[in-house]
Structure formats: C-alpha cells, structure tokens
BALOBA-1460 file (C-alpha; in Angstrom, 3 decimals):
// residues 128
<rec num="1" residu="x" x="-0.304" y="0.337" z="0.346"/>
<rec num="2" residu="x" x="0.871" y="3.397" z="-1.251"/>
<rec num="3" residu="x" x="-0.089" y="5.608" z="1.384"/>
<rec num="4" residu="x" x="1.077" y="8.955" z="-0.836"/>
<rec num="5" residu="x" x="-1.021" y="7.540" z="-3.181"/>
<rec num="6" residu="x" x="-4.295" y="6.445" z="-1.665"/>
<rec num="7" residu="x" x="-4.048" y="10.217" z="0.457"/>
<rec num="8" residu="x" x="-3.692" y="11.510" z="-3.413"/>
<rec num="9" residu="x" x="-7.035" y="9.439" z="-5.057"/>
<rec num="10" residu="x" x="-8.804" y="10.874" z="-1.580"/>
<rec num="11" residu="x" x="-8.179" y="14.391" z="-2.238"/>
<rec num="12" residu="x" x="-8.686" y="13.367" z="-5.831"/>
<rec num="13" residu="x" x="-12.523" y="11.674" z="-5.344"/>
<rec num="14" residu="x" x="-12.367" y="14.744" z="-2.018"/>
<rec num="15" residu="x" x="-12.828" y="17.085" z="-4.910"/>
<rec num="16" residu="x" x="-13.989" y="15.998" z="-8.040"/>
<rec num="17" residu="x" x="-17.311" y="13.907" z="-6.571"/>
<rec num="18" residu="x" x="-18.814" y="16.410" z="-3.996"/>
<rec num="19" residu="x" x="-17.811" y="19.566" z="-6.993"/>
<rec num="20" residu="x" x="-19.162" y="17.172" z="-9.033"/>
<rec num="21" residu="x" x="-23.123" y="17.971" z="-7.423"/>
<rec num="22" residu="x" x="-22.053" y="21.495" z="-8.009"/>
<rec num="23" residu="x" x="-22.365" y="21.110" z="-11.967"/>
<rec num="24" residu="x" x="-25.083" y="19.290" z="-11.519"/>
<rec num="25" residu="x" x="-26.840" y="21.804" z="-9.862"/>
<rec num="26" residu="x" x="-26.271" y="23.651" z="-12.613"/>
<rec num="27" residu="x" x="-27.226" y="21.250" z="-15.730"/>
<rec num="28" residu="x" x="-30.514" y="20.520" z="-14.002"/>
<rec num="29" residu="x" x="-31.218" y="24.145" z="-13.325"/>
<rec num="30" residu="x" x="-29.265" y="26.114" z="-16.108"/>
<rec num="31" residu="x" x="-26.440" y="28.249" z="-15.513"/>
<rec num="32" residu="x" x="-28.709" y="31.598" z="-16.061"/>
<rec num="33" residu="x" x="-27.471" y="32.983" z="-12.520"/>
<rec num="34" residu="x" x="-23.851" y="32.277" z="-13.685"/>
<rec num="35" residu="x" x="-24.817" y="34.137" z="-17.067"/>
<rec num="36" residu="x" x="-26.377" y="37.664" z="-15.102"/>
<rec num="37" residu="x" x="-22.911" y="37.663" z="-13.134"/>
<rec num="38" residu="x" x="-20.706" y="37.585" z="-15.875"/>
<rec num="39" residu="x" x="-22.865" y="40.536" z="-17.324"/>
<rec num="40" residu="x" x="-22.712" y="42.619" z="-14.266"/>
<rec num="41" residu="x" x="-19.270" y="42.586" z="-14.779"/>
<rec num="42" residu="x" x="-19.053" y="43.356" z="-18.395"/>
<rec num="43" residu="x" x="-17.737" y="40.223" z="-19.102"/>
<rec num="44" residu="x" x="-19.395" y="38.177" z="-22.366"/>
<rec num="45" residu="x" x="-21.732" y="36.022" z="-21.478"/>
<rec num="46" residu="x" x="-21.558" y="32.783" z="-23.823"/>
<rec num="47" residu="x" x="-18.568" y="32.643" z="-20.831"/>
<rec num="48" residu="x" x="-20.566" y="30.777" z="-19.200"/>
<rec num="49" residu="x" x="-20.878" y="28.123" z="-20.461"/>
<rec num="50" residu="x" x="-17.158" y="27.224" z="-19.249"/>
<rec num="51" residu="x" x="-18.799" y="26.366" z="-16.259"/>
<rec num="52" residu="x" x="-19.714" y="23.247" z="-17.590"/>
<rec num="53" residu="x" x="-16.455" y="22.562" z="-18.226"/>
<rec num="54" residu="x" x="-15.117" y="23.150" z="-14.636"/>
<rec num="55" residu="x" x="-17.885" y="21.286" z="-12.542"/>
<rec num="56" residu="x" x="-19.017" y="18.884" z="-14.719"/>
<rec num="57" residu="x" x="-16.068" y="17.003" z="-17.046"/>
<rec num="58" residu="x" x="-12.404" y="18.496" z="-14.863"/>
<rec num="59" residu="x" x="-14.411" y="16.714" z="-11.834"/>
<rec num="60" residu="x" x="-14.857" y="13.372" z="-13.206"/>
<rec num="61" residu="x" x="-11.709" y="13.276" z="-14.797"/>
<rec num="62" residu="x" x="-10.040" y="13.591" z="-11.303"/>
<rec num="63" residu="x" x="-12.235" y="11.206" z="-10.551"/>
<rec num="64" residu="x" x="-11.522" y="9.047" z="-13.084"/>
<rec num="65" residu="x" x="-7.366" y="10.554" z="-12.404"/>
<rec num="66" residu="x" x="-6.386" y="10.987" z="-16.120"/>
<rec num="67" residu="x" x="-4.400" y="14.731" z="-16.449"/>
<rec num="68" residu="x" x="-5.288" y="15.444" z="-13.207"/>
<rec num="69" residu="x" x="-2.298" y="18.494" z="-12.750"/>
<rec num="70" residu="x" x="-4.569" y="19.633" z="-16.040"/>
<rec num="71" residu="x" x="-8.171" y="19.387" z="-14.770"/>
<rec num="72" residu="x" x="-7.470" y="20.562" z="-10.881"/>
<rec num="73" residu="x" x="-5.750" y="23.563" z="-13.021"/>
<rec num="74" residu="x" x="-9.032" y="24.637" z="-15.045"/>
<rec num="75" residu="x" x="-10.882" y="23.685" z="-11.854"/>
<rec num="76" residu="x" x="-8.984" y="26.342" z="-9.500"/>
<rec num="77" residu="x" x="-8.861" y="28.931" z="-12.245"/>
<rec num="78" residu="x" x="-13.174" y="27.745" z="-12.328"/>
<rec num="79" residu="x" x="-13.604" y="28.739" z="-8.668"/>
<rec num="80" residu="x" x="-11.080" y="31.611" z="-8.479"/>
<rec num="81" residu="x" x="-13.581" y="32.836" z="-11.061"/>
<rec num="82" residu="x" x="-16.615" y="32.205" z="-8.661"/>
<rec num="83" residu="x" x="-14.619" y="33.892" z="-5.432"/>
<rec num="84" residu="x" x="-14.472" y="36.903" z="-7.892"/>
<rec num="85" residu="x" x="-17.453" y="36.603" z="-9.606"/>
<rec num="86" residu="x" x="-20.004" y="35.806" z="-6.425"/>
<rec num="87" residu="x" x="-18.039" y="36.077" z="-3.089"/>
<rec num="88" residu="x" x="-15.666" y="39.121" z="-3.307"/>
<rec num="89" residu="x" x="-17.724" y="41.018" z="-0.752"/>
<rec num="90" residu="x" x="-17.442" y="38.150" z="1.713"/>
<rec num="91" residu="x" x="-14.460" y="38.041" z="1.751"/>
<rec num="92" residu="x" x="-13.958" y="39.095" z="5.163"/>
<rec num="93" residu="x" x="-17.077" y="37.777" z="6.342"/>
<rec num="94" residu="x" x="-18.013" y="34.952" z="8.664"/>
<rec num="95" residu="x" x="-20.739" y="32.943" z="8.555"/>
<rec num="96" residu="x" x="-24.071" y="31.974" z="10.199"/>
<rec num="97" residu="x" x="-21.975" y="29.384" z="12.717"/>
<rec num="98" residu="x" x="-18.802" y="31.178" z="13.165"/>
<rec num="99" residu="x" x="-17.066" y="29.639" z="9.415"/>
<rec num="100" residu="x" x="-15.885" y="31.343" z="6.880"/>
<rec num="101" residu="x" x="-17.761" y="32.601" z="4.537"/>
<rec num="102" residu="x" x="-15.641" y="31.397" z="1.823"/>
<rec num="103" residu="x" x="-14.983" y="28.687" z="3.017"/>
<rec num="104" residu="x" x="-16.771" y="26.184" z="1.253"/>
<rec num="105" residu="x" x="-15.210" y="27.785" z="-2.540"/>
<rec num="106" residu="x" x="-11.735" y="29.043" z="-0.926"/>
<rec num="107" residu="x" x="-11.640" y="24.370" z="0.088"/>
<rec num="108" residu="x" x="-12.230" y="24.231" z="-3.728"/>
<rec num="109" residu="x" x="-9.748" y="26.340" z="-4.788"/>
<rec num="110" residu="x" x="-7.282" y="25.455" z="-2.413"/>
<rec num="111" residu="x" x="-7.362" y="21.096" z="-2.657"/>
<rec num="112" residu="x" x="-7.337" y="21.551" z="-7.029"/>
<rec num="113" residu="x" x="-3.675" y="23.875" z="-6.250"/>
<rec num="114" residu="x" x="-3.091" y="20.790" z="-4.208"/>
<rec num="115" residu="x" x="-3.746" y="18.392" z="-6.590"/>
<rec num="116" residu="x" x="-1.602" y="20.698" z="-9.183"/>
<rec num="117" residu="x" x="1.903" y="20.177" z="-7.261"/>
<rec num="118" residu="x" x="0.624" y="16.715" z="-6.468"/>
<rec num="119" residu="x" x="-0.495" y="14.998" z="-8.962"/>
<rec num="120" residu="x" x="-2.682" y="12.007" z="-9.606"/>
<rec num="121" residu="x" x="-0.607" y="9.147" z="-7.994"/>
<rec num="122" residu="x" x="-1.125" y="5.494" z="-8.621"/>
<rec num="123" residu="x" x="-4.338" y="5.126" z="-8.769"/>
<rec num="124" residu="x" x="-5.363" y="6.631" z="-11.465"/>
<rec num="125" residu="x" x="-5.765" y="6.176" z="-15.300"/>
<rec num="126" residu="x" x="-2.805" y="8.497" z="-16.272"/>
<rec num="127" residu="x" x="0.353" y="8.930" z="-13.576"/>
<rec num="128" residu="x" x="1.788" y="13.184" z="-13.869"/>
C-alpha cells in the first residue's frame, strides 16, 4: 500500500466528487445565474458555459485520475472566477455559524491547487 497515492486518491475523490454535485445542479437548473453575473461584470455571457467544464468535465476527469494536474488547474481557475464573481464582497465575513463565508470555495480552490502540485498518484488512469 502506497499511503501517499491513497492520500492523493482521497483528495481527488473529495474535490471531484463534491464539486460534481455543483455541476449536476447547473445541468438540472441551468446557468442563468452565472450568465447574469458575467453580464453584471461586463464579461461575455457565453463564457458562463465554461462552468460546465469546471464543474462537470473536470471533476469527472479528477475522479478518473486522467491528467489530474491539468484538470485541477481548470477547477482552480473556475473557483477563482467564482470567488471573484460571487463571493468577493464576503471575503472578510463570517458565516452564520462562525465559519469563514468563503470556506467552501476556498477549500475547492486550495485542494485543486494541491492536486496540481501533487499529481494523480498511483491509483489513476494516467500518472502525471
């Protein structure tokens, strides 16, 4: 048993598995909210479709462990964009129960960055 590869697998399962729920929500309910945020910030509304890459395709690829460093970079970019578009006003705010208001997006961002630096590990389709 390679404990480092198991840790990398668990990290990929956490990020890919949990972020995929956000992507499924976008598939089921659409991306109108994201499109409106793009418009408010003066960005092209068509770029909102990138959320499907960052929250559906990239998480699936992380779960498989195919080119994990690259897909984790896509997720990190996606989360940085989400923080900028949605959460920037609450960067120094606490949530209702004392947690940081940006806790979830920050965990996704930092975990994706960790995968970028660590790679897939042994238990993956491709070892990068």
